[in-house]
Backbone as numpy.savetxt, mean C-alpha at the origin, in Angstrom:
# Nx Ny Nz CAx CAy CAz Cx Cy Cz
-11.99 20.08 -8.69 -10.83 19.09 -8.47 -10.36 18.48 -6.52
-10.85 19.83 -6.20 -10.32 18.59 -4.20 -11.49 17.76 -3.76
-12.84 17.96 -4.21 -13.55 16.68 -4.74 -13.15 15.71 -5.41
-13.18 15.62 -6.13 -12.24 14.14 -6.91 -11.21 13.88 -6.12
-9.84 14.02 -5.60 -8.71 13.56 -4.78 -8.90 13.77 -3.45
-9.92 13.93 -2.78 -10.76 13.86 -2.02 -11.54 12.48 -1.42
-12.73 12.15 -2.90 -12.73 11.10 -3.84 -11.57 10.06 -3.74
-10.67 10.12 -3.85 -9.87 9.09 -4.51 -9.08 8.38 -3.51
-8.87 8.79 -2.26 -8.66 8.55 -1.08 -9.21 7.90 -0.22
-10.89 8.81 -0.27 -11.89 8.72 0.25 -12.01 6.98 0.96
-12.66 7.09 -1.23 -13.81 5.93 -1.50 -12.74 5.03 -1.22
-12.03 4.65 -1.48 -11.15 3.72 -1.47 -9.54 3.48 -0.72
-10.60 3.94 0.94 -8.94 3.78 1.77 -8.12 2.96 1.74
-8.70 1.43 1.57 -8.67 -0.03 2.12 -6.97 0.16 1.08
-7.56 -0.20 -0.18 -6.51 0.05 -0.90 -5.44 0.31 -0.20
-5.47 2.06 -0.31 -4.08 2.38 -0.14 -3.86 2.69 1.74
-4.07 1.88 2.15 -3.54 1.82 3.47 -3.01 0.98 3.25
-3.79 -0.08 2.94 -2.89 -1.38 2.85 -1.28 -1.34 2.26
-1.44 -0.21 1.10 -0.07 0.13 0.51 1.16 0.55 1.13
0.37 1.29 1.90 1.24 2.27 2.88 2.29 1.50 3.47
0.85 0.70 4.57 1.77 -0.64 5.58 2.77 -0.99 5.18
2.77 -1.74 3.74 3.89 -2.41 3.52 4.74 -1.75 3.19
4.68 0.21 2.32 5.79 -0.12 3.03 6.48 0.97 3.82
5.43 0.63 4.62 5.97 1.15 5.88 6.82 -0.08 6.80
6.03 -1.41 6.29 7.14 -2.85 6.80 8.93 -3.12 5.85
7.82 -1.86 4.89 9.45 -2.58 3.71 10.89 -1.58 4.71
10.32 -0.04 5.24 11.30 0.87 5.83 11.73 0.47 6.83
10.96 0.36 7.55 11.23 -0.76 8.74 12.07 -1.37 8.83
12.32 -2.22 7.93 12.91 -3.66 7.93 14.67 -2.81 6.80
14.70 -2.22 6.17 15.71 -0.85 5.75 16.36 -0.86 7.02
15.11 -0.88 8.02 16.02 0.28 9.21 16.77 0.20 10.16
16.71 -1.36 9.82 16.42 -2.70 10.89 15.61 -3.57 12.27
14.21 -2.72 12.20 13.91 -3.37 12.91 12.34 -4.63 12.08
12.93 -5.68 13.42 12.07 -6.39 12.19 10.60 -6.45 13.40
9.50 -6.39 12.52 8.49 -6.90 13.71 7.53 -8.66 12.95
7.96 -9.02 15.21 7.77 -11.05 14.89 6.74 -11.03 14.07
7.04 -12.43 13.35 5.71 -12.92 12.65 6.30 -12.45 11.49
6.62 -11.35 10.95 6.29 -10.46 9.34 7.98 -11.06 8.76
8.29 -11.42 8.02 9.35 -11.98 7.31 9.42 -10.74 6.00
10.44 -10.11 5.59 10.74 -9.41 4.62 12.18 -9.98 4.03
11.87 -10.11 2.36 12.79 -10.88 2.37 14.08 -9.88 2.58
15.33 -11.10 2.01 17.08 -10.28 2.27 17.40 -9.59 0.88
16.28 -9.99 -0.36 16.85 -9.90 -1.89 16.01 -8.86 -2.15
17.44 -8.36 -3.34 16.53 -6.73 -3.18 15.32 -7.28 -3.95
15.42 -7.98 -5.24 14.28 -8.41 -6.57 13.18 -8.11 -5.38
13.13 -8.86 -4.60 11.36 -9.05 -3.69 11.38 -8.48 -2.96
12.38 -7.42 -2.67 11.80 -6.05 -2.23 11.41 -4.38 -3.01
11.80 -5.37 -4.00 11.88 -4.71 -4.89 10.26 -4.90 -5.65
9.89 -5.57 -5.87 8.82 -6.30 -6.08 7.43 -6.16 -5.19
7.79 -5.69 -3.50 7.09 -5.41 -1.91 6.59 -4.13 -2.62
7.58 -3.16 -3.28 7.77 -2.02 -2.93 6.64 -1.69 -3.96
6.84 -2.29 -5.67 6.62 -2.15 -6.95 5.33 -2.53 -6.56
4.35 -3.46 -5.47 2.98 -4.03 -5.53 2.65 -3.19 -4.47
2.60 -1.94 -3.38 3.19 -1.38 -2.64 2.48 0.10 -3.04
3.07 0.09 -4.44 2.63 1.47 -5.17 0.99 1.16 -5.65
1.06 0.21 -6.54 0.10 -0.32 -6.75 -1.21 -0.19 -6.09
-0.67 -0.46 -4.90 -1.72 -1.27 -3.99 -2.78 0.78 -3.71
-1.83 0.71 -3.91 -2.24 3.14 -3.85 -2.29 3.34 -4.90
-2.55 2.90 -5.98 -3.11 3.77 -6.66 -4.31 2.77 -7.52
-3.93 1.60 -6.90 -5.48 1.06 -8.34 -6.55 1.39 -6.79
-8.09 1.29 -7.61 -8.94 2.06 -7.70 -10.33 1.13 -7.95
-11.21 1.21 -7.32 -11.90 0.30 -7.75 -13.33 0.20 -8.67
-13.54 0.09 -10.46 -14.74 0.71 -11.15 -15.75 1.17 -10.33
-16.09 1.26 -9.53 -17.32 1.63 -8.76 -17.48 3.18 -8.86
-18.63 3.76 -9.05 -18.27 5.50 -8.62 -18.29 5.43 -6.83
-18.58 5.07 -6.17 -18.75 5.42 -4.50 -17.47 4.81 -4.20
-17.42 3.73 -4.18 -16.18 3.19 -3.57 -17.01 2.04 -2.68
-17.90 1.74 -2.40 -18.57 1.56 -1.29 -18.14 -0.15 -1.20
-17.96 -0.90 0.21 -17.91 -2.48 -0.46 -18.85 -2.51 -0.16
-18.94 -3.82 -1.06 -20.59 -3.74 -1.35 -20.56 -5.93 -1.00
C-alpha cells in the first residue's frame, strides 16, 4: 500500500506540485499578500473555481504506469 501511495505522488509530481502552487497562491491572496504579475480575481466564484481546479490538478494522474514524461 505504501508503494502505491508513493507512486501516486512521485510519478506524477508535476501535476501535484502545480495544484499545490495554485492553492498557495489563493491562500496568499486571502492573507493579503499579492505577488506582482499574478492577479487573483476578487470575486468568490472565480476563487472557488481556482481552488477546485487546484484540487483537480492534485488528484489528476496520467494513465501511464510510470508517470514519466514522454
